[in-house]
C-alpha positions, -999 to 999 in steps of 0.1 A, spaced: -384 63 189 -358 90 196 -330 92 171 -296 86 187 -267 110 182 -235 98 167 -218 102 201 -244 80 218 -241 54 191 -204 54 195 -207 49 233 -231 20 229 -214 1 201 -178 6 212 -188 -8 246 -207 -37 230 -175 -46 211 -154 -50 242 -162 -87 245 -144 -96 213 -107 -101 221 -94 -109 186 -82 -75 175 -44 -75 173 -28 -62 142 4 -82 142 14 -99 110 -1 -73 87 18 -60 57 22 -23 53 1 -9 24 18 16 2 0 49 4 28 72 -7 22 67 -44 -15 71 -43 -16 100 -19 -37 80 6 -37 82 44 -31 57 72 -5 31 82 -5 -2 99 23 12 120 23 42 142 14 55 176 -18 67 192 -41 57 221 -32 20 227 -61 -3 231 -43 -36 231 -9 -53 225 1 -74 196 18 -107 203 51 -92 193 47 -67 221 39 -37 199 12 -13 212 -16 -10 187 -46 13 186 -78 3 169 -113 18 166 -132 -12 178 -169 -12 170 -200 -31 162 -218 -20 132 -249 -28 152 -259 -46 184 -292 -56 170 -292 -93 164 -316 -119 152 -298 -147 171 -304 -155 208 -271 -169 220 -274 -174 258 -238 -161 265 -241 -129 245 -251 -95 259 -265 -85 225 -287 -116 221 -322 -109 207 -339 -113 240 -314 -91 259 -328 -59 274 -300 -36 263 -301 -2 245 -298 -8 208 -280 12 182 -269 10 146 -243 28 125 -247 35 88 -218 26 66 -209 62 61 -209 68 98 -183 41 105 -162 54 76 -163 89 89 -155 79 125 -125 59 113 -111 88 93 -118 113 120 -101 92 147 -72 84 125 -66 121 115 -65 129 152 -39 102 157 -61 83 181 -60 50 161 -41 32 135 -69 11 122 -104 -4 125 -118 -35 140 -154 -41 129 -179 -67 140 -216 -68 141 -248 -84 153 -267 -102 126 -294 -80 110 -319 -92 83 -295 -120 72 -259 -130 73 -254 -119 37 -269 -84 43 -248 -79 75 -215 -91 58 -222 -69 28 -226 -38 50 -192 -45 67 -175 -51 33 -189 -18 21 -172 0 50 -138 -15 42 -142 -10 4 -152 27 9 -122 33 32 -98 17 7 -112 29 -26 -129 62 -19 -106 75 8 -74 56 0 -71 45 36 -39 24 41 -43 16 78 -52 -17 93 -86 -32 89 -99 -63 107 -134 -76 98 -154 -102 116 -167 -129 93 -204 -139 94 -201 -177 91 -228 -185 66 -225 -154 44 -220 -160 7 -185 -171 -4 -182 -142 -28 -187 -118 1 -159 -135 21 -137 -133 -9 -143 -95 -12 -138 -90 26 -103 -105 23 -96 -82 -6 -100 -51 16 -92 -63 51 -58 -71 65 -72 -98 88 -104 -118 90 -117 -137 119 -145 -163 124 -153 -169 160 -155 -206 170 -174 -192 200 -172 -222 224 -147 -251 227 -171 -279 219 -198 -284 193 -222 -296 220 -218 -265 240 -224 -242 210 -256 -262 201 -267 -259 237 -261 -221 242 -265 -209 206 -290 -232 188 -293 -209 157 -256 -213 150 -242 -244 133 -206 -255 141 -203 -269 106 -211 -235 91 -183 -219 112 -158 -245 101 -169 -241 64 -163 -204 66 -128 -209 81 -120 -235 54 -131 -211 27 -108 -185 41 -79 -209 43 -85 -219 7 -83 -183 -4 -52 -177 17 -36 -208 0 -45 -195 -34 -30 -161 -28 2 -173 -11 30 -159 -33 48 -186 -53 86 -185 -48 91 -194 -85 101 -163 -104 80 -173 -134 48 -171 -115 27 -139 -115 23 -123 -80 -12 -132 -68 -36 -106 -55 -34 -100 -18 -60 -117 4 -61 -108 41 -23 -106 44 -25 -108 82 -44 -141 79 -73 -153 99 -80 -157 136 -107 -169 160 -119 -166 196 -132 -190 222 -151 -181 253 -136 -197 284 -157 -206 314 -192 -203 300 -194 -241 297 -178 -270 315 -150 -276 290 -116 -280 307 -83 -266 296 -74 -299 279 -105 -296 257 -99 -259 249 -62 -264 240 -70 -296 220 -96 -276 199 -71 -248 195 -43 -271 183 -68 -286 157 -77 -252 145 -41 -242 140 -33 -273 120 -65 -274 101 -71 -238 91 -37 -221 93 -49 -197 119 -26 -168 130 -41 -167 165 -67 -183 187 -79 -158 213 -92 -168 247 -119 -146 263 -129 -153 299 -167 -155 302 -182 -124 317 -216 -128 334 -243 -108 317 -277 -93 330 -307 -115 329 -286 -145 320 -298 -181 315 -296 -203 346 -274 -226 325 -246 -201 326 -222 -197 356 -229 -170 381 -193 -159 383 -165 -155 358 -135 -179 357 -103 -166 372 -86 -142 348 -54 -162 355 -70 -191 337 -72 -170 305 -36 -159 310 -24 -195 315 -42 -206 283 -23 -179 263 10 -191 278 1 -227 269 -10 -217 234 25 -201 229 42 -233 240 22 -253 215 29 -229 186 66 -220 192 82 -243 218 73 -278 205 50 -289 233 19 -309 227 -14 -305 246 -12 -337 269 22 -328 283 12 -292 290 -20 -301 308 -4 -329 328 11 -302 350 -23 -294 365 -52 -313 379 -84 -327 364 -76 -315 328 -68 -280 339 -36 -260 338 -19 -252 371 -29 -216 380 0 -212 404 28 -214 380 33 -210 342 28 -241 321 65 -244 312 76 -244 348 48 -268 357 60 -292 331 96 -289 343 87 -296 379 69 -327 368 99 -339 347 129 -332 370 146 -362 355 150 -343 322 172 -317 340 197 -302 343 202 -293 306 237 -286 296 237 -253 278 269 -261 260 257 -293 245 219 -296 244 200 -291 211 176 -263 205 145 -283 212 157 -293 247 169 -258 255 134 -245 246 120 -266 275 141 -248 301 120 -225 323 131 -189 318 147 -195 285 127 -179 257 132 -183 219 156 -153 217 175 -164 247 180 -199 233 192 -185 200 217 -163 218 229 -193 238 234 -214 207 252 -185 189 275 -177 218 286 -213 226 301 -216 192 329 -194 203 335 -205 239 321 -227 266 294 -208 285 296 -201 322 266 -193 345 276 -156 342 275 -159 304 240 -174 306 229 -146 329 239 -120 304 220 -138 276 187 -144 295 161 -122 312 159 -141 345 188 -163 356 170 -170 389 144 -191 370 169 -207 347 196 -216 372 180 -247 388 174 -263 354 208 -259 336 244 -270 338 272 -247 326 310 -248 324 312 -238 361 278 -247 374 257 -277 383 225 -271 403 224 -286 438 204 -281 470 170 -271 455 162 -306 441 130 -309 462 100 -301 440 80 -283 467 109 -261 478 117 -253 442 81 -244 434 79 -221 464 111 -204 454 101 -198 418 64 -190 424 56 -153 426 39 -140 458 1 -134 455 6 -96 451 29 -101 421 6 -128 406 -22 -103 404 -2 -82 379 -6 -107 351 
């Protein structure tokens, strides 16, 4: 067997990591490197690989420790039966790559996952060693995100959280039955147990506001996240969002990431031949945002579509508003915050600006236009001091007016 160069390993294992979407660095706390003489920062600029939910560009070196794997998950390109070129980094190689890329200002942190080699404990220990070496030996203060191996020993998960800013345990598929069908070696209960252990550690290390309490040791200050593959099984959007809502409430997740299934070579006949529309993934993210920050629940969001799926033609908030025309117009000078948040085109910042401004005078349509990003979307659903919507009361006409043309839609 010919030994692979470091450059070839990087090409293989960086490409193999592209299927994992959960690599945003938002929510991390800046680690203090000034006193210790360390290097790195969770903030900065470089080659941007993704965007954080707050809109900040982030750059991460995104790698698998190895794409060898003892599991044979049908939907995974790195499954044991897959005919792909295999590679494996040593711990020192990942550490050196991270430092070299950071010093060249290419990245601001590391996202590290892995196939399962030998055992879950062995694989998790190798990833923990990478993070520990970066922190302790090289005083690296940049962002580190580690993927958790579900049935690794609890003490390894605890140490991972000591060195990493964020941990993530992939739920993989929206339903237990789908996971058992496509990944028989994986146990849904083990995934939930790992997530519960992380939540327990996060709860233990949450700072107590009482001044008499000692400040607890940090544990994954950016929290934990997970990912679900969309479109590999028959789960509809209602099932996906219901599972996500349960994960948020049960495990205090920072994010659920949705990854559209990508067909793989030599795939099982049980898998679809084509990927789902990318717009479906985008709509799920929009719906997820409404659940977490806008007070919507799953049934009312999905009701805007057909057959348990979100409407791909319009965003979920507009779809809900078109289905509930009787709830509008909303008076921007009187409505409470919860109702204003349901107005299409009014985001959280826009609502807060409206509430702040109306304390001083009654708002006109021109005032609202200055406070929002798109008055065209807002106008049909609000009433102001000098404005009451009329004319566009027909749902079909209104939908056509507010729906982007196909060329624009492809930009999402």
